[in-house]
C-alpha positions in Angstrom: 139.2 23.0 4.5 136.0 21.2 5.0 136.7 17.4 4.8 133.6 16.0 6.8 131.6 13.2 5.0 128.2 14.9 6.2 127.4 18.4 6.7 124.1 20.0 8.1 122.8 23.3 6.8 121.1 25.8 9.0 119.6 28.7 7.2 117.2 31.4 8.4 114.7 34.1 7.5 113.9 34.9 4.0 114.8 32.4 1.6 114.3 33.9 -1.6 114.8 31.8 -4.8 115.5 33.6 -8.1 113.1 30.8 -10.0 109.8 29.9 -8.5 108.3 26.4 -8.7 105.2 27.3 -6.6 103.2 24.6 -4.8 99.6 23.8 -6.0 98.3 22.4 -2.8 98.3 23.4 0.9 101.7 23.1 2.3 100.3 22.1 5.7 99.2 18.9 4.1 101.4 15.7 5.2 104.7 15.7 3.1 106.4 12.2 3.0 110.0 12.3 4.4 111.2 10.0 1.3 109.6 7.5 -0.7 110.3 4.8 2.1 107.2 4.1 4.3 107.0 5.4 7.8 106.1 2.0 8.7 109.3 0.4 8.0 111.6 3.1 8.3 111.7 4.3 12.0 113.7 1.7 13.4 117.4 2.0 14.1 119.7 5.1 15.2 120.7 5.3 11.4 117.2 5.9 10.4 116.8 8.6 12.9 120.1 10.3 11.7 118.8 10.3 8.2 115.5 11.6 9.3 117.2 14.2 11.1 119.4 15.1 8.0 116.1 15.4 6.3 115.0 18.1 8.5 117.9 20.1 8.4 118.3 19.6 4.5 114.8 20.2 3.8 115.3 23.5 1.8 112.8 25.5 3.8 112.6 29.1 4.7 114.5 29.1 7.9 116.7 26.2 8.8 117.0 23.9 5.8 119.7 23.9 2.8 119.2 26.0 0.0 121.5 27.0 -2.9 120.0 30.7 -2.5 119.7 30.9 1.5 123.0 32.8 1.7 121.9 35.5 -0.7 118.5 35.5 0.8 120.0 36.7 4.2 121.6 39.8 2.3 118.2 40.5 0.8 116.7 40.6 4.1 119.4 43.0 5.5 119.0 45.3 2.5 115.0 45.6 3.3 115.8 47.6 6.4 117.5 50.8 4.6 121.0 49.0 4.1 120.8 48.8 0.2 119.1 47.5 -2.9 119.3 44.7 -5.2 119.0 44.7 -9.0 116.1 42.4 -9.2 114.4 44.9 -6.8 113.4 42.4 -4.4 114.0 44.4 -1.2 112.2 47.4 -3.0 109.0 45.2 -3.4 108.9 44.5 0.3 109.4 48.2 1.0 108.0 50.6 -1.6 104.2 50.0 -1.1 103.8 47.7 -3.8 103.8 44.5 -1.6 100.6 42.2 -2.3 99.3 38.8 -1.4 100.2 37.3 -5.0 103.8 38.4 -4.7 105.7 35.1 -5.6 108.5 35.5 -3.0 105.9 35.8 0.0 104.3 32.6 -1.1 107.4 30.7 -1.4 108.5 31.9 1.9 105.5 31.0 3.6 105.2 27.4 2.2 108.8 26.6 2.3 108.5 27.3 6.3 105.5 25.0 6.5 107.3 22.3 4.4 110.0 22.0 7.2 107.6 22.4 9.8 105.7 19.3 8.5 109.1 17.5 8.4 109.7 18.4 12.0 106.3 17.2 13.0 106.8 13.9 11.3 110.4 13.3 13.0 108.8 14.2 16.4 105.7 11.9 15.5 108.0 8.7 14.9 111.2 9.0 16.8 110.1 7.3 19.9 109.6 4.2 17.8 113.3 4.0 17.2 115.5 2.0 19.3 118.8 3.9 20.1 120.7 5.5 23.0 118.4 7.7 25.0 120.7 10.6 25.3 121.3 10.7 21.6 117.5 10.6 20.8 117.0 13.6 23.3 119.5 15.7 21.5 117.9 15.0 18.3 114.6 15.9 19.6 116.0 18.9 21.1 117.5 20.0 17.8 114.3 19.5 15.7 112.3 21.1 18.5 114.6 24.1 18.1 114.3 24.1 14.2 110.3 24.2 14.4 110.5 26.9 17.0 112.8 28.9 14.9 110.5 28.6 12.0 107.3 29.6 13.8 109.3 32.6 15.7 110.2 34.0 12.1 106.7 33.3 10.6 104.9 35.2 13.3 107.6 38.0 13.2 106.9 38.5 9.4 103.2 37.4 9.0 101.7 38.0 12.6 99.3 35.3 13.3 99.9 32.1 11.8 98.5 28.6 12.2 100.2 26.8 14.8 100.4 23.2 13.6 102.2 20.8 16.1 101.2 17.3 14.2 100.8 15.8 11.0 97.5 16.9 9.4 95.2 15.2 6.9 94.5 17.2 4.0 91.0 18.0 5.1 92.6 19.3 8.5 95.1 21.0 6.6 92.7 22.9 4.5 90.7 24.2 7.6 93.3 25.4 9.8 92.9 28.9 11.5 95.6 31.6 12.6 96.9 31.4 15.9 97.6 35.0 17.7 101.1 36.1 17.2 101.5 35.7 21.2 100.5 32.2 21.5 102.7 31.3 18.6 105.6 33.1 20.5 104.7 31.7 23.7 104.9 28.2 22.1 108.3 28.9 20.8 109.8 30.3 24.3 108.6 26.9 26.0 110.2 24.9 23.1 113.5 26.8 23.0 113.8 26.5 26.8 113.1 22.8 26.8 115.5 22.2 23.8 118.3 24.2 25.5 118.1 22.3 28.3 119.0 18.8 26.9 121.5 20.4 23.9 125.0 20.4 24.4 126.9 23.7 24.7 129.2 23.0 21.7 129.7 20.1 19.2 132.8 18.3 17.7 134.1 19.4 14.2 132.4 16.4 12.5 129.0 17.7 13.9 129.7 21.3 13.1 126.3 23.0 12.1 124.3 20.8 14.4 122.0 23.0 16.7 123.5 23.6 20.2 122.2 25.0 23.6 123.8 28.2 22.6 122.0 28.2 19.4 118.5 27.5 21.0 119.3 30.3 23.8 120.3 33.0 21.2 117.2 32.3 19.1 115.2 32.7 22.6 117.2 35.9 23.1 115.9 37.3 19.9 112.4 36.3 20.7 112.6 37.9 24.1 114.2 41.1 22.6 111.0 41.3 20.2 108.8 40.8 23.0 110.6 43.4 25.1 110.9 41.1 28.1 114.0 42.6 29.0 114.9 40.8 32.0 114.3 37.6 30.6 116.4 38.4 27.5 119.2 39.4 29.9 119.0 36.3 31.8 119.2 34.2 28.7 122.2 35.9 27.3 123.9 35.8 30.5 123.7 32.1 30.4 125.3 31.8 27.0 128.1 34.1 28.4 128.3 31.9 31.4 129.3 28.8 29.4 132.8 30.3 29.1 133.1 28.7 25.6 132.3 31.5 23.2 134.4 34.5 22.7 135.1 37.8 20.3 137.4 36.6 17.9 140.3 39.1 17.3 139.7 38.9 13.4 136.8 40.4 11.7 136.8 39.9 8.1 138.0 36.3 8.2 134.7 35.3 10.4 133.0 35.5 7.1 135.5 33.5 5.1 136.6 29.8 5.0 139.5 30.7 7.4 137.0 31.7 10.2 134.4 28.8 10.0 135.5 27.2 13.2 135.9 30.2 15.3 134.3 30.1 18.6 132.6 33.5 17.9 130.1 31.7 15.7 127.2 30.2 17.4 125.1 29.3 14.4 125.9 29.0 10.7 124.6 27.9 7.5 127.0 24.9 6.3 128.2 24.7 2.8 130.7 22.4 0.9 132.1 23.6 -2.3 131.1 21.1 -5.2 128.7 19.5 -2.8 126.4 21.9 -1.0 127.4 25.1 -2.6 125.8 28.4 -2.7 125.8 31.3 -5.1 126.3 34.3 -2.9 129.6 35.2 -4.4 128.1 35.2 -7.9 125.8 38.1 -6.8 128.1 40.0 -4.5 131.4 40.0 -6.8 131.7 42.8 -9.2 131.8 42.2 -12.9 135.5 43.2 -12.9 136.0 39.8 -11.2 133.6 38.0 -12.9 130.3 38.4 -10.6 127.0 40.3 -11.2 127.5 43.0 -8.4 123.9 42.3 -7.6 123.7 44.3 -4.5 124.3 48.1 -4.0 124.8 49.4 -0.3 123.3 52.6 0.4 125.5 55.7 1.5 123.3 55.9 4.5 125.0 52.9 6.0 128.3 53.9 4.9 127.5 57.1 6.9 126.6 55.2 9.8 130.4 54.0 10.3 132.1 56.1 13.0 135.4 57.9 12.6 138.4 56.3 14.2 138.1 58.7 17.3 134.7 56.8 17.9 132.7 59.9 17.0 130.1 59.9 14.3 130.9 61.9 11.1 128.9 64.8 12.2 130.9 65.1 15.4 134.4 63.9 14.7 137.2 66.6 13.7 138.9 63.6 11.7 136.2 63.7 9.3 136.8 65.5 5.9 133.7 65.7 3.6 136.0 66.2 0.6 137.8 62.5 1.7 134.9 61.0 3.5 136.3 57.5 3.5 139.4 58.3 5.5 139.8 57.8 9.2 136.8 55.8 9.4 135.7 52.7 11.5 137.8 49.8 9.8 134.6 47.6 9.5 133.5 50.1 6.8 136.2 48.9 4.5 135.8 45.3 5.8 132.3 45.3 4.6 131.7 47.7 1.7 133.6 48.2 -1.6 134.4 51.6 -2.4 135.2 53.0 -5.7 139.0 53.4 -6.3 139.7 52.5 -2.6 139.2 48.9 -2.1 141.7 46.4 -3.5 140.5 42.8 -4.2 142.4 40.0 -5.6 145.2 42.4 -6.9 142.9 44.9 -8.6 141.4 48.1 -7.4 137.6 48.3 -7.6 136.1 51.2 -9.3 132.7 52.5 -10.4 133.6 55.6 -12.0 130.6 56.7 -14.2 131.3 57.6 -17.9 134.1 55.3 -18.4 134.3 51.8 -20.0 135.1 49.9 -16.9 132.7 46.9 -16.3 131.4 48.2 -12.7 130.7 52.0 -13.9 127.9 53.5 -12.2 125.9 54.2 -15.2 126.0 50.5 -16.6 122.8 50.0 -14.7 120.9 53.1 -14.3 118.7 53.4 -11.3 119.6 50.0 -9.8 123.3 50.6 -9.0 124.6 52.7 -6.3 128.2 52.3 -7.0 129.0 50.8 -3.8 129.4 46.9 -3.5 129.5 44.2 -0.8 132.8 43.1 0.2 132.0 41.3 3.2 132.0 37.4 2.2 134.2 38.0 -0.7 136.9 35.2 -0.4 140.2 36.6 -1.2 141.7 33.2 -2.4 140.0 31.9 -5.7 141.3 28.5 -4.9 138.9 28.5 -2.1 135.8 29.9 -3.7 134.9 31.0 -7.4 131.9 33.2 -8.1 129.3 30.3 -8.6 130.9 27.7 -6.5 131.2 28.7 -2.9 131.6 26.4 0.2 132.0 28.9 2.8 129.7 29.0 5.6 127.3 32.0 6.4 127.1 32.9 10.0 123.7 33.5 11.4 124.4 34.1 15.1 127.8 35.3 16.4 128.7 35.8 20.0 128.9 39.5 19.4 125.2 39.3 19.1 124.9 37.9 22.5 127.1 40.5 24.0 125.2 43.4 22.5 121.8 41.7 23.1 122.9 41.4 26.9 123.8 45.1 27.1 120.8 46.3 25.5 118.3 44.2 27.6 120.3 45.2 30.7 119.8 48.9 29.3 116.2 48.7 28.6 115.4 46.7 31.9 116.4 49.9 33.5 119.3 48.6 35.3 122.4 50.7 36.0 125.1 50.5 33.4 128.7 50.7 34.7 132.3 50.8 33.0 132.8 47.2 33.8 129.6 46.2 31.9 130.4 48.4 28.9 133.6 46.8 29.0 132.4 43.4 29.1 129.9 43.6 26.2 130.1 46.5 23.8 133.9 47.2 24.3 134.8 43.7 23.5 133.2 43.8 20.4 134.5 47.4 19.2 137.9 46.3 20.9 138.7 43.2 18.6 142.3 43.7 17.4 141.6 44.4 13.8 138.9 46.9 14.6 140.1 48.6 17.8 137.6 51.4 17.9 137.7 53.5 21.1 135.7 52.2 24.2 132.3 53.6 24.9 132.3 55.2 28.4 128.8 56.9 28.6 126.2 55.4 30.7 123.4 57.8 29.7 120.4 55.8 28.7 119.4 58.0 25.6 123.2 58.1 24.2 124.0 54.5 25.1 120.7 53.2 23.2 121.7 55.2 19.9 125.2 53.9 20.3 124.0 50.5 20.7 121.6 50.5 17.8 124.4 52.1 15.5 126.7 49.3 16.8 124.5 46.5 15.8 123.9 48.0 12.3 127.6 48.4 11.4 128.8 45.2 13.1 126.1 43.0 11.6 125.8 44.7 8.1 124.4 42.4 5.5 124.1 39.2 7.9 120.3 39.6 7.9 119.8 40.8 11.4 119.0 44.7 10.7 115.5 43.7 9.4 114.6 42.0 12.8 116.0 45.0 14.7 114.2 47.5 12.7 111.0 45.8 13.1 111.3 45.2 17.0 112.6 48.9 17.4 109.7 50.2 15.5 111.6 52.4 12.9 111.3 49.9 9.8 109.1 52.5 8.1 111.4 55.6 9.0 114.4 53.6 7.9 112.9 52.9 4.5 110.8 56.0 4.0 113.8 58.3 2.8 115.7 59.3 -0.4 118.8 57.1 -0.5 122.0 58.0 -2.1 125.0 56.1 -3.4 128.7 56.7 -4.2 130.4 60.2 -4.0 130.7 61.8 -7.3 131.8 65.2 -6.9 133.1 67.5 -4.4 131.7 70.6 -6.4 128.0 69.5 -6.4 126.8 72.9 -7.5 128.6 72.8 -10.7 128.2 69.0 -11.3 125.7 68.2 -14.1 126.7 64.6 -15.2 124.3 62.8 -12.6 122.0 63.7 -10.0 123.7 64.5 -6.8 122.7 66.0 -3.4 124.3 68.9 -1.6 127.2 66.8 -0.6 128.0 65.4 -3.8 126.6 62.0 -3.3 124.6 60.2 -6.1 120.8 60.8 -5.7 119.8 57.2 -6.1 116.5 55.4 -4.8 113.6 56.6 -2.9 111.1 54.0 -1.1 107.8 54.4 0.2 107.0 51.9 3.2 103.4 52.1 4.1 103.3 52.5 7.8 100.7 50.6 9.8 100.7 48.1 6.8 103.9 47.0 5.6 105.1 45.7 9.0 103.3 42.4 8.3 103.5 40.9 5.3 100.4 39.3 3.4 99.2 35.7 3.9 99.7 34.2 0.5 96.5 34.5 -1.7 97.3 31.1 -2.9 96.9 29.8 0.6 93.8 31.5 1.2 92.2 30.2 -2.0 92.8 26.6 -0.5 91.7 27.5 3.1 88.9 29.9 3.4 89.5 30.0 7.2 92.7 32.0 6.5 92.1 35.7 7.2 94.3 38.5 5.8 96.4 41.1 7.3 95.0 44.8 7.4 95.5 46.5 4.1 96.0 43.8 2.0 
C-alpha cells in the first residue's frame, strides 16, 4: 500500500474530461505558477521542489495529474479499433465527424500548452535557486523531458504546432505560428537525449513517479520509431536494456493493480493515492453488476487477435473451436477482457446475456454496448479500490515495450534476426510465467512484422499505445474503416433472429468511417484560431 507523503503524477496523451471548462484566452499566454510572485519565490531548494510539483501536478494533457487521465488512456486505445465507449468519444474521432469545434480537441490542446507554460516558467527561473547542482540538474532534466513529451504528442496528433520555449507576453502568444512537425520532433529528440544524460536510471520508493533516464529514453524510442529512424531507435532501446535494471515480471494482471506498482517492469506510470489523488477509471470499467457503468466495450476484432495456446492464430490453429471460441486461447485474453458467462470477478460470474433482467445485458444500451467489458485494471480486492475511489497507478511505459521496440527497430533496419535475439525480446514477453505462450522461431521479415504488431496489440491492450502504433504504421484508417462486432450470440446464425449477427454468430455492433487523408491529424481548435489569426488549419477541416 502507498504511504508516501508526496506523490507525483505522470500521465500522457489524450486527457479527455467528462465536464468541460474551456479557457477563454490563448493558453500560450503566461500562466502564473501560483499566487506567489516569481520575484520572491525562486530562492531555496524547497521552492524548486514546489515548482517541480506544480509542473507534474498541472493537470495537463500529457504529464500532469488529472482525475480523468487514466480513463483518457483507455479512450485513446479504443480510437485504434479496439473498442468503443458509451459517450462515443472514440467514435467522434474516427467516424468522419471530427471538427475544429469539438470540445475534447480544444481541451487537449490547451491543457498541453498549460503544462508547457509551467515547464517554461520553471526553466526560466530555476537558475535563481541556490541548491545542490546535481539535484538541480536532475530537476531540469525532468522538466525538459515532460516538455518534450508534450511536444512529441502534440505534433503526433496535430502535425505542425507552435514551438514555444519561453514565457510569452499576451501579444506574443496571440501571434505565434505553427512550427513544422519535423522541427518540433528534432527539438524533442535533442531535449530527451540531453535529459537522459543527467537523469538517474531509477528512483527510490519515496520518489516513485519521477522521470528517470529510462523514461526519457523510452519516450525517445517512441519518437524514433515514429520517424522510422530504425537504427537510432535500436540504439536507444539497447541502452535501456543495458541498464540491467528493468525486467519482465512473471506476473501480468498484477502489473495493472496495486500489487504490481513497484514492479521493475514499469518504467513510467501515472501515480495515484486513494482518497488523496484518486481517479475514476474503475467507475467506467466496472460492469453494473458490481456497481460500475461498464462504459467501455471492447470489439470482438481485438478478442480474435489473441492466438490459441499453441501460438497459432484462430484461423490456423487446430485448437480453435468456432462453437467454443474462448477456449484454448492466449491467457492474456482472459486477463484483459471480460467475457460473458466466462469471467469471474469478486465471487460472481459476469454475464451480458441479452433479453434477461441481468444488469449488464447486451440490450440494456442498444447500439453502444458490445457485451464485452474490460477486465484489465479491475482491482480484485474492494478494500484496495472501489469504483469511484481508486488509488492504483496506471502504467504508461513498460519494459515489454522496450523489448518489442528493440526487436521491431532491428527488423525494420534490415538487420538479421536470429533465435538469440527473439529469445531476448519477444519471447521474454510471451514467456512470462503466467502467460507462457510458445516461443517465436521465424526470422522471415514479413511474418515477423505481422507477429510483432499483433504482439503489441494484445500485450498492451487498453494501455493507450495502440493509437500511436496505428498512426506510425499507417493503418489507422484501415483499422477503423470496418464493421465491428461484439460478443458471440449463437452457433446457429442462419436461424437466429433476436439480434443482428454475422455468419459466425457475433453481434453486428458498430461501423466507423474514418476519412483517410484527413483524420490522421486532428484539427487545430477553432477557439485558438479565433484568438490567433496566424494559426493555419490542417487539410480538410
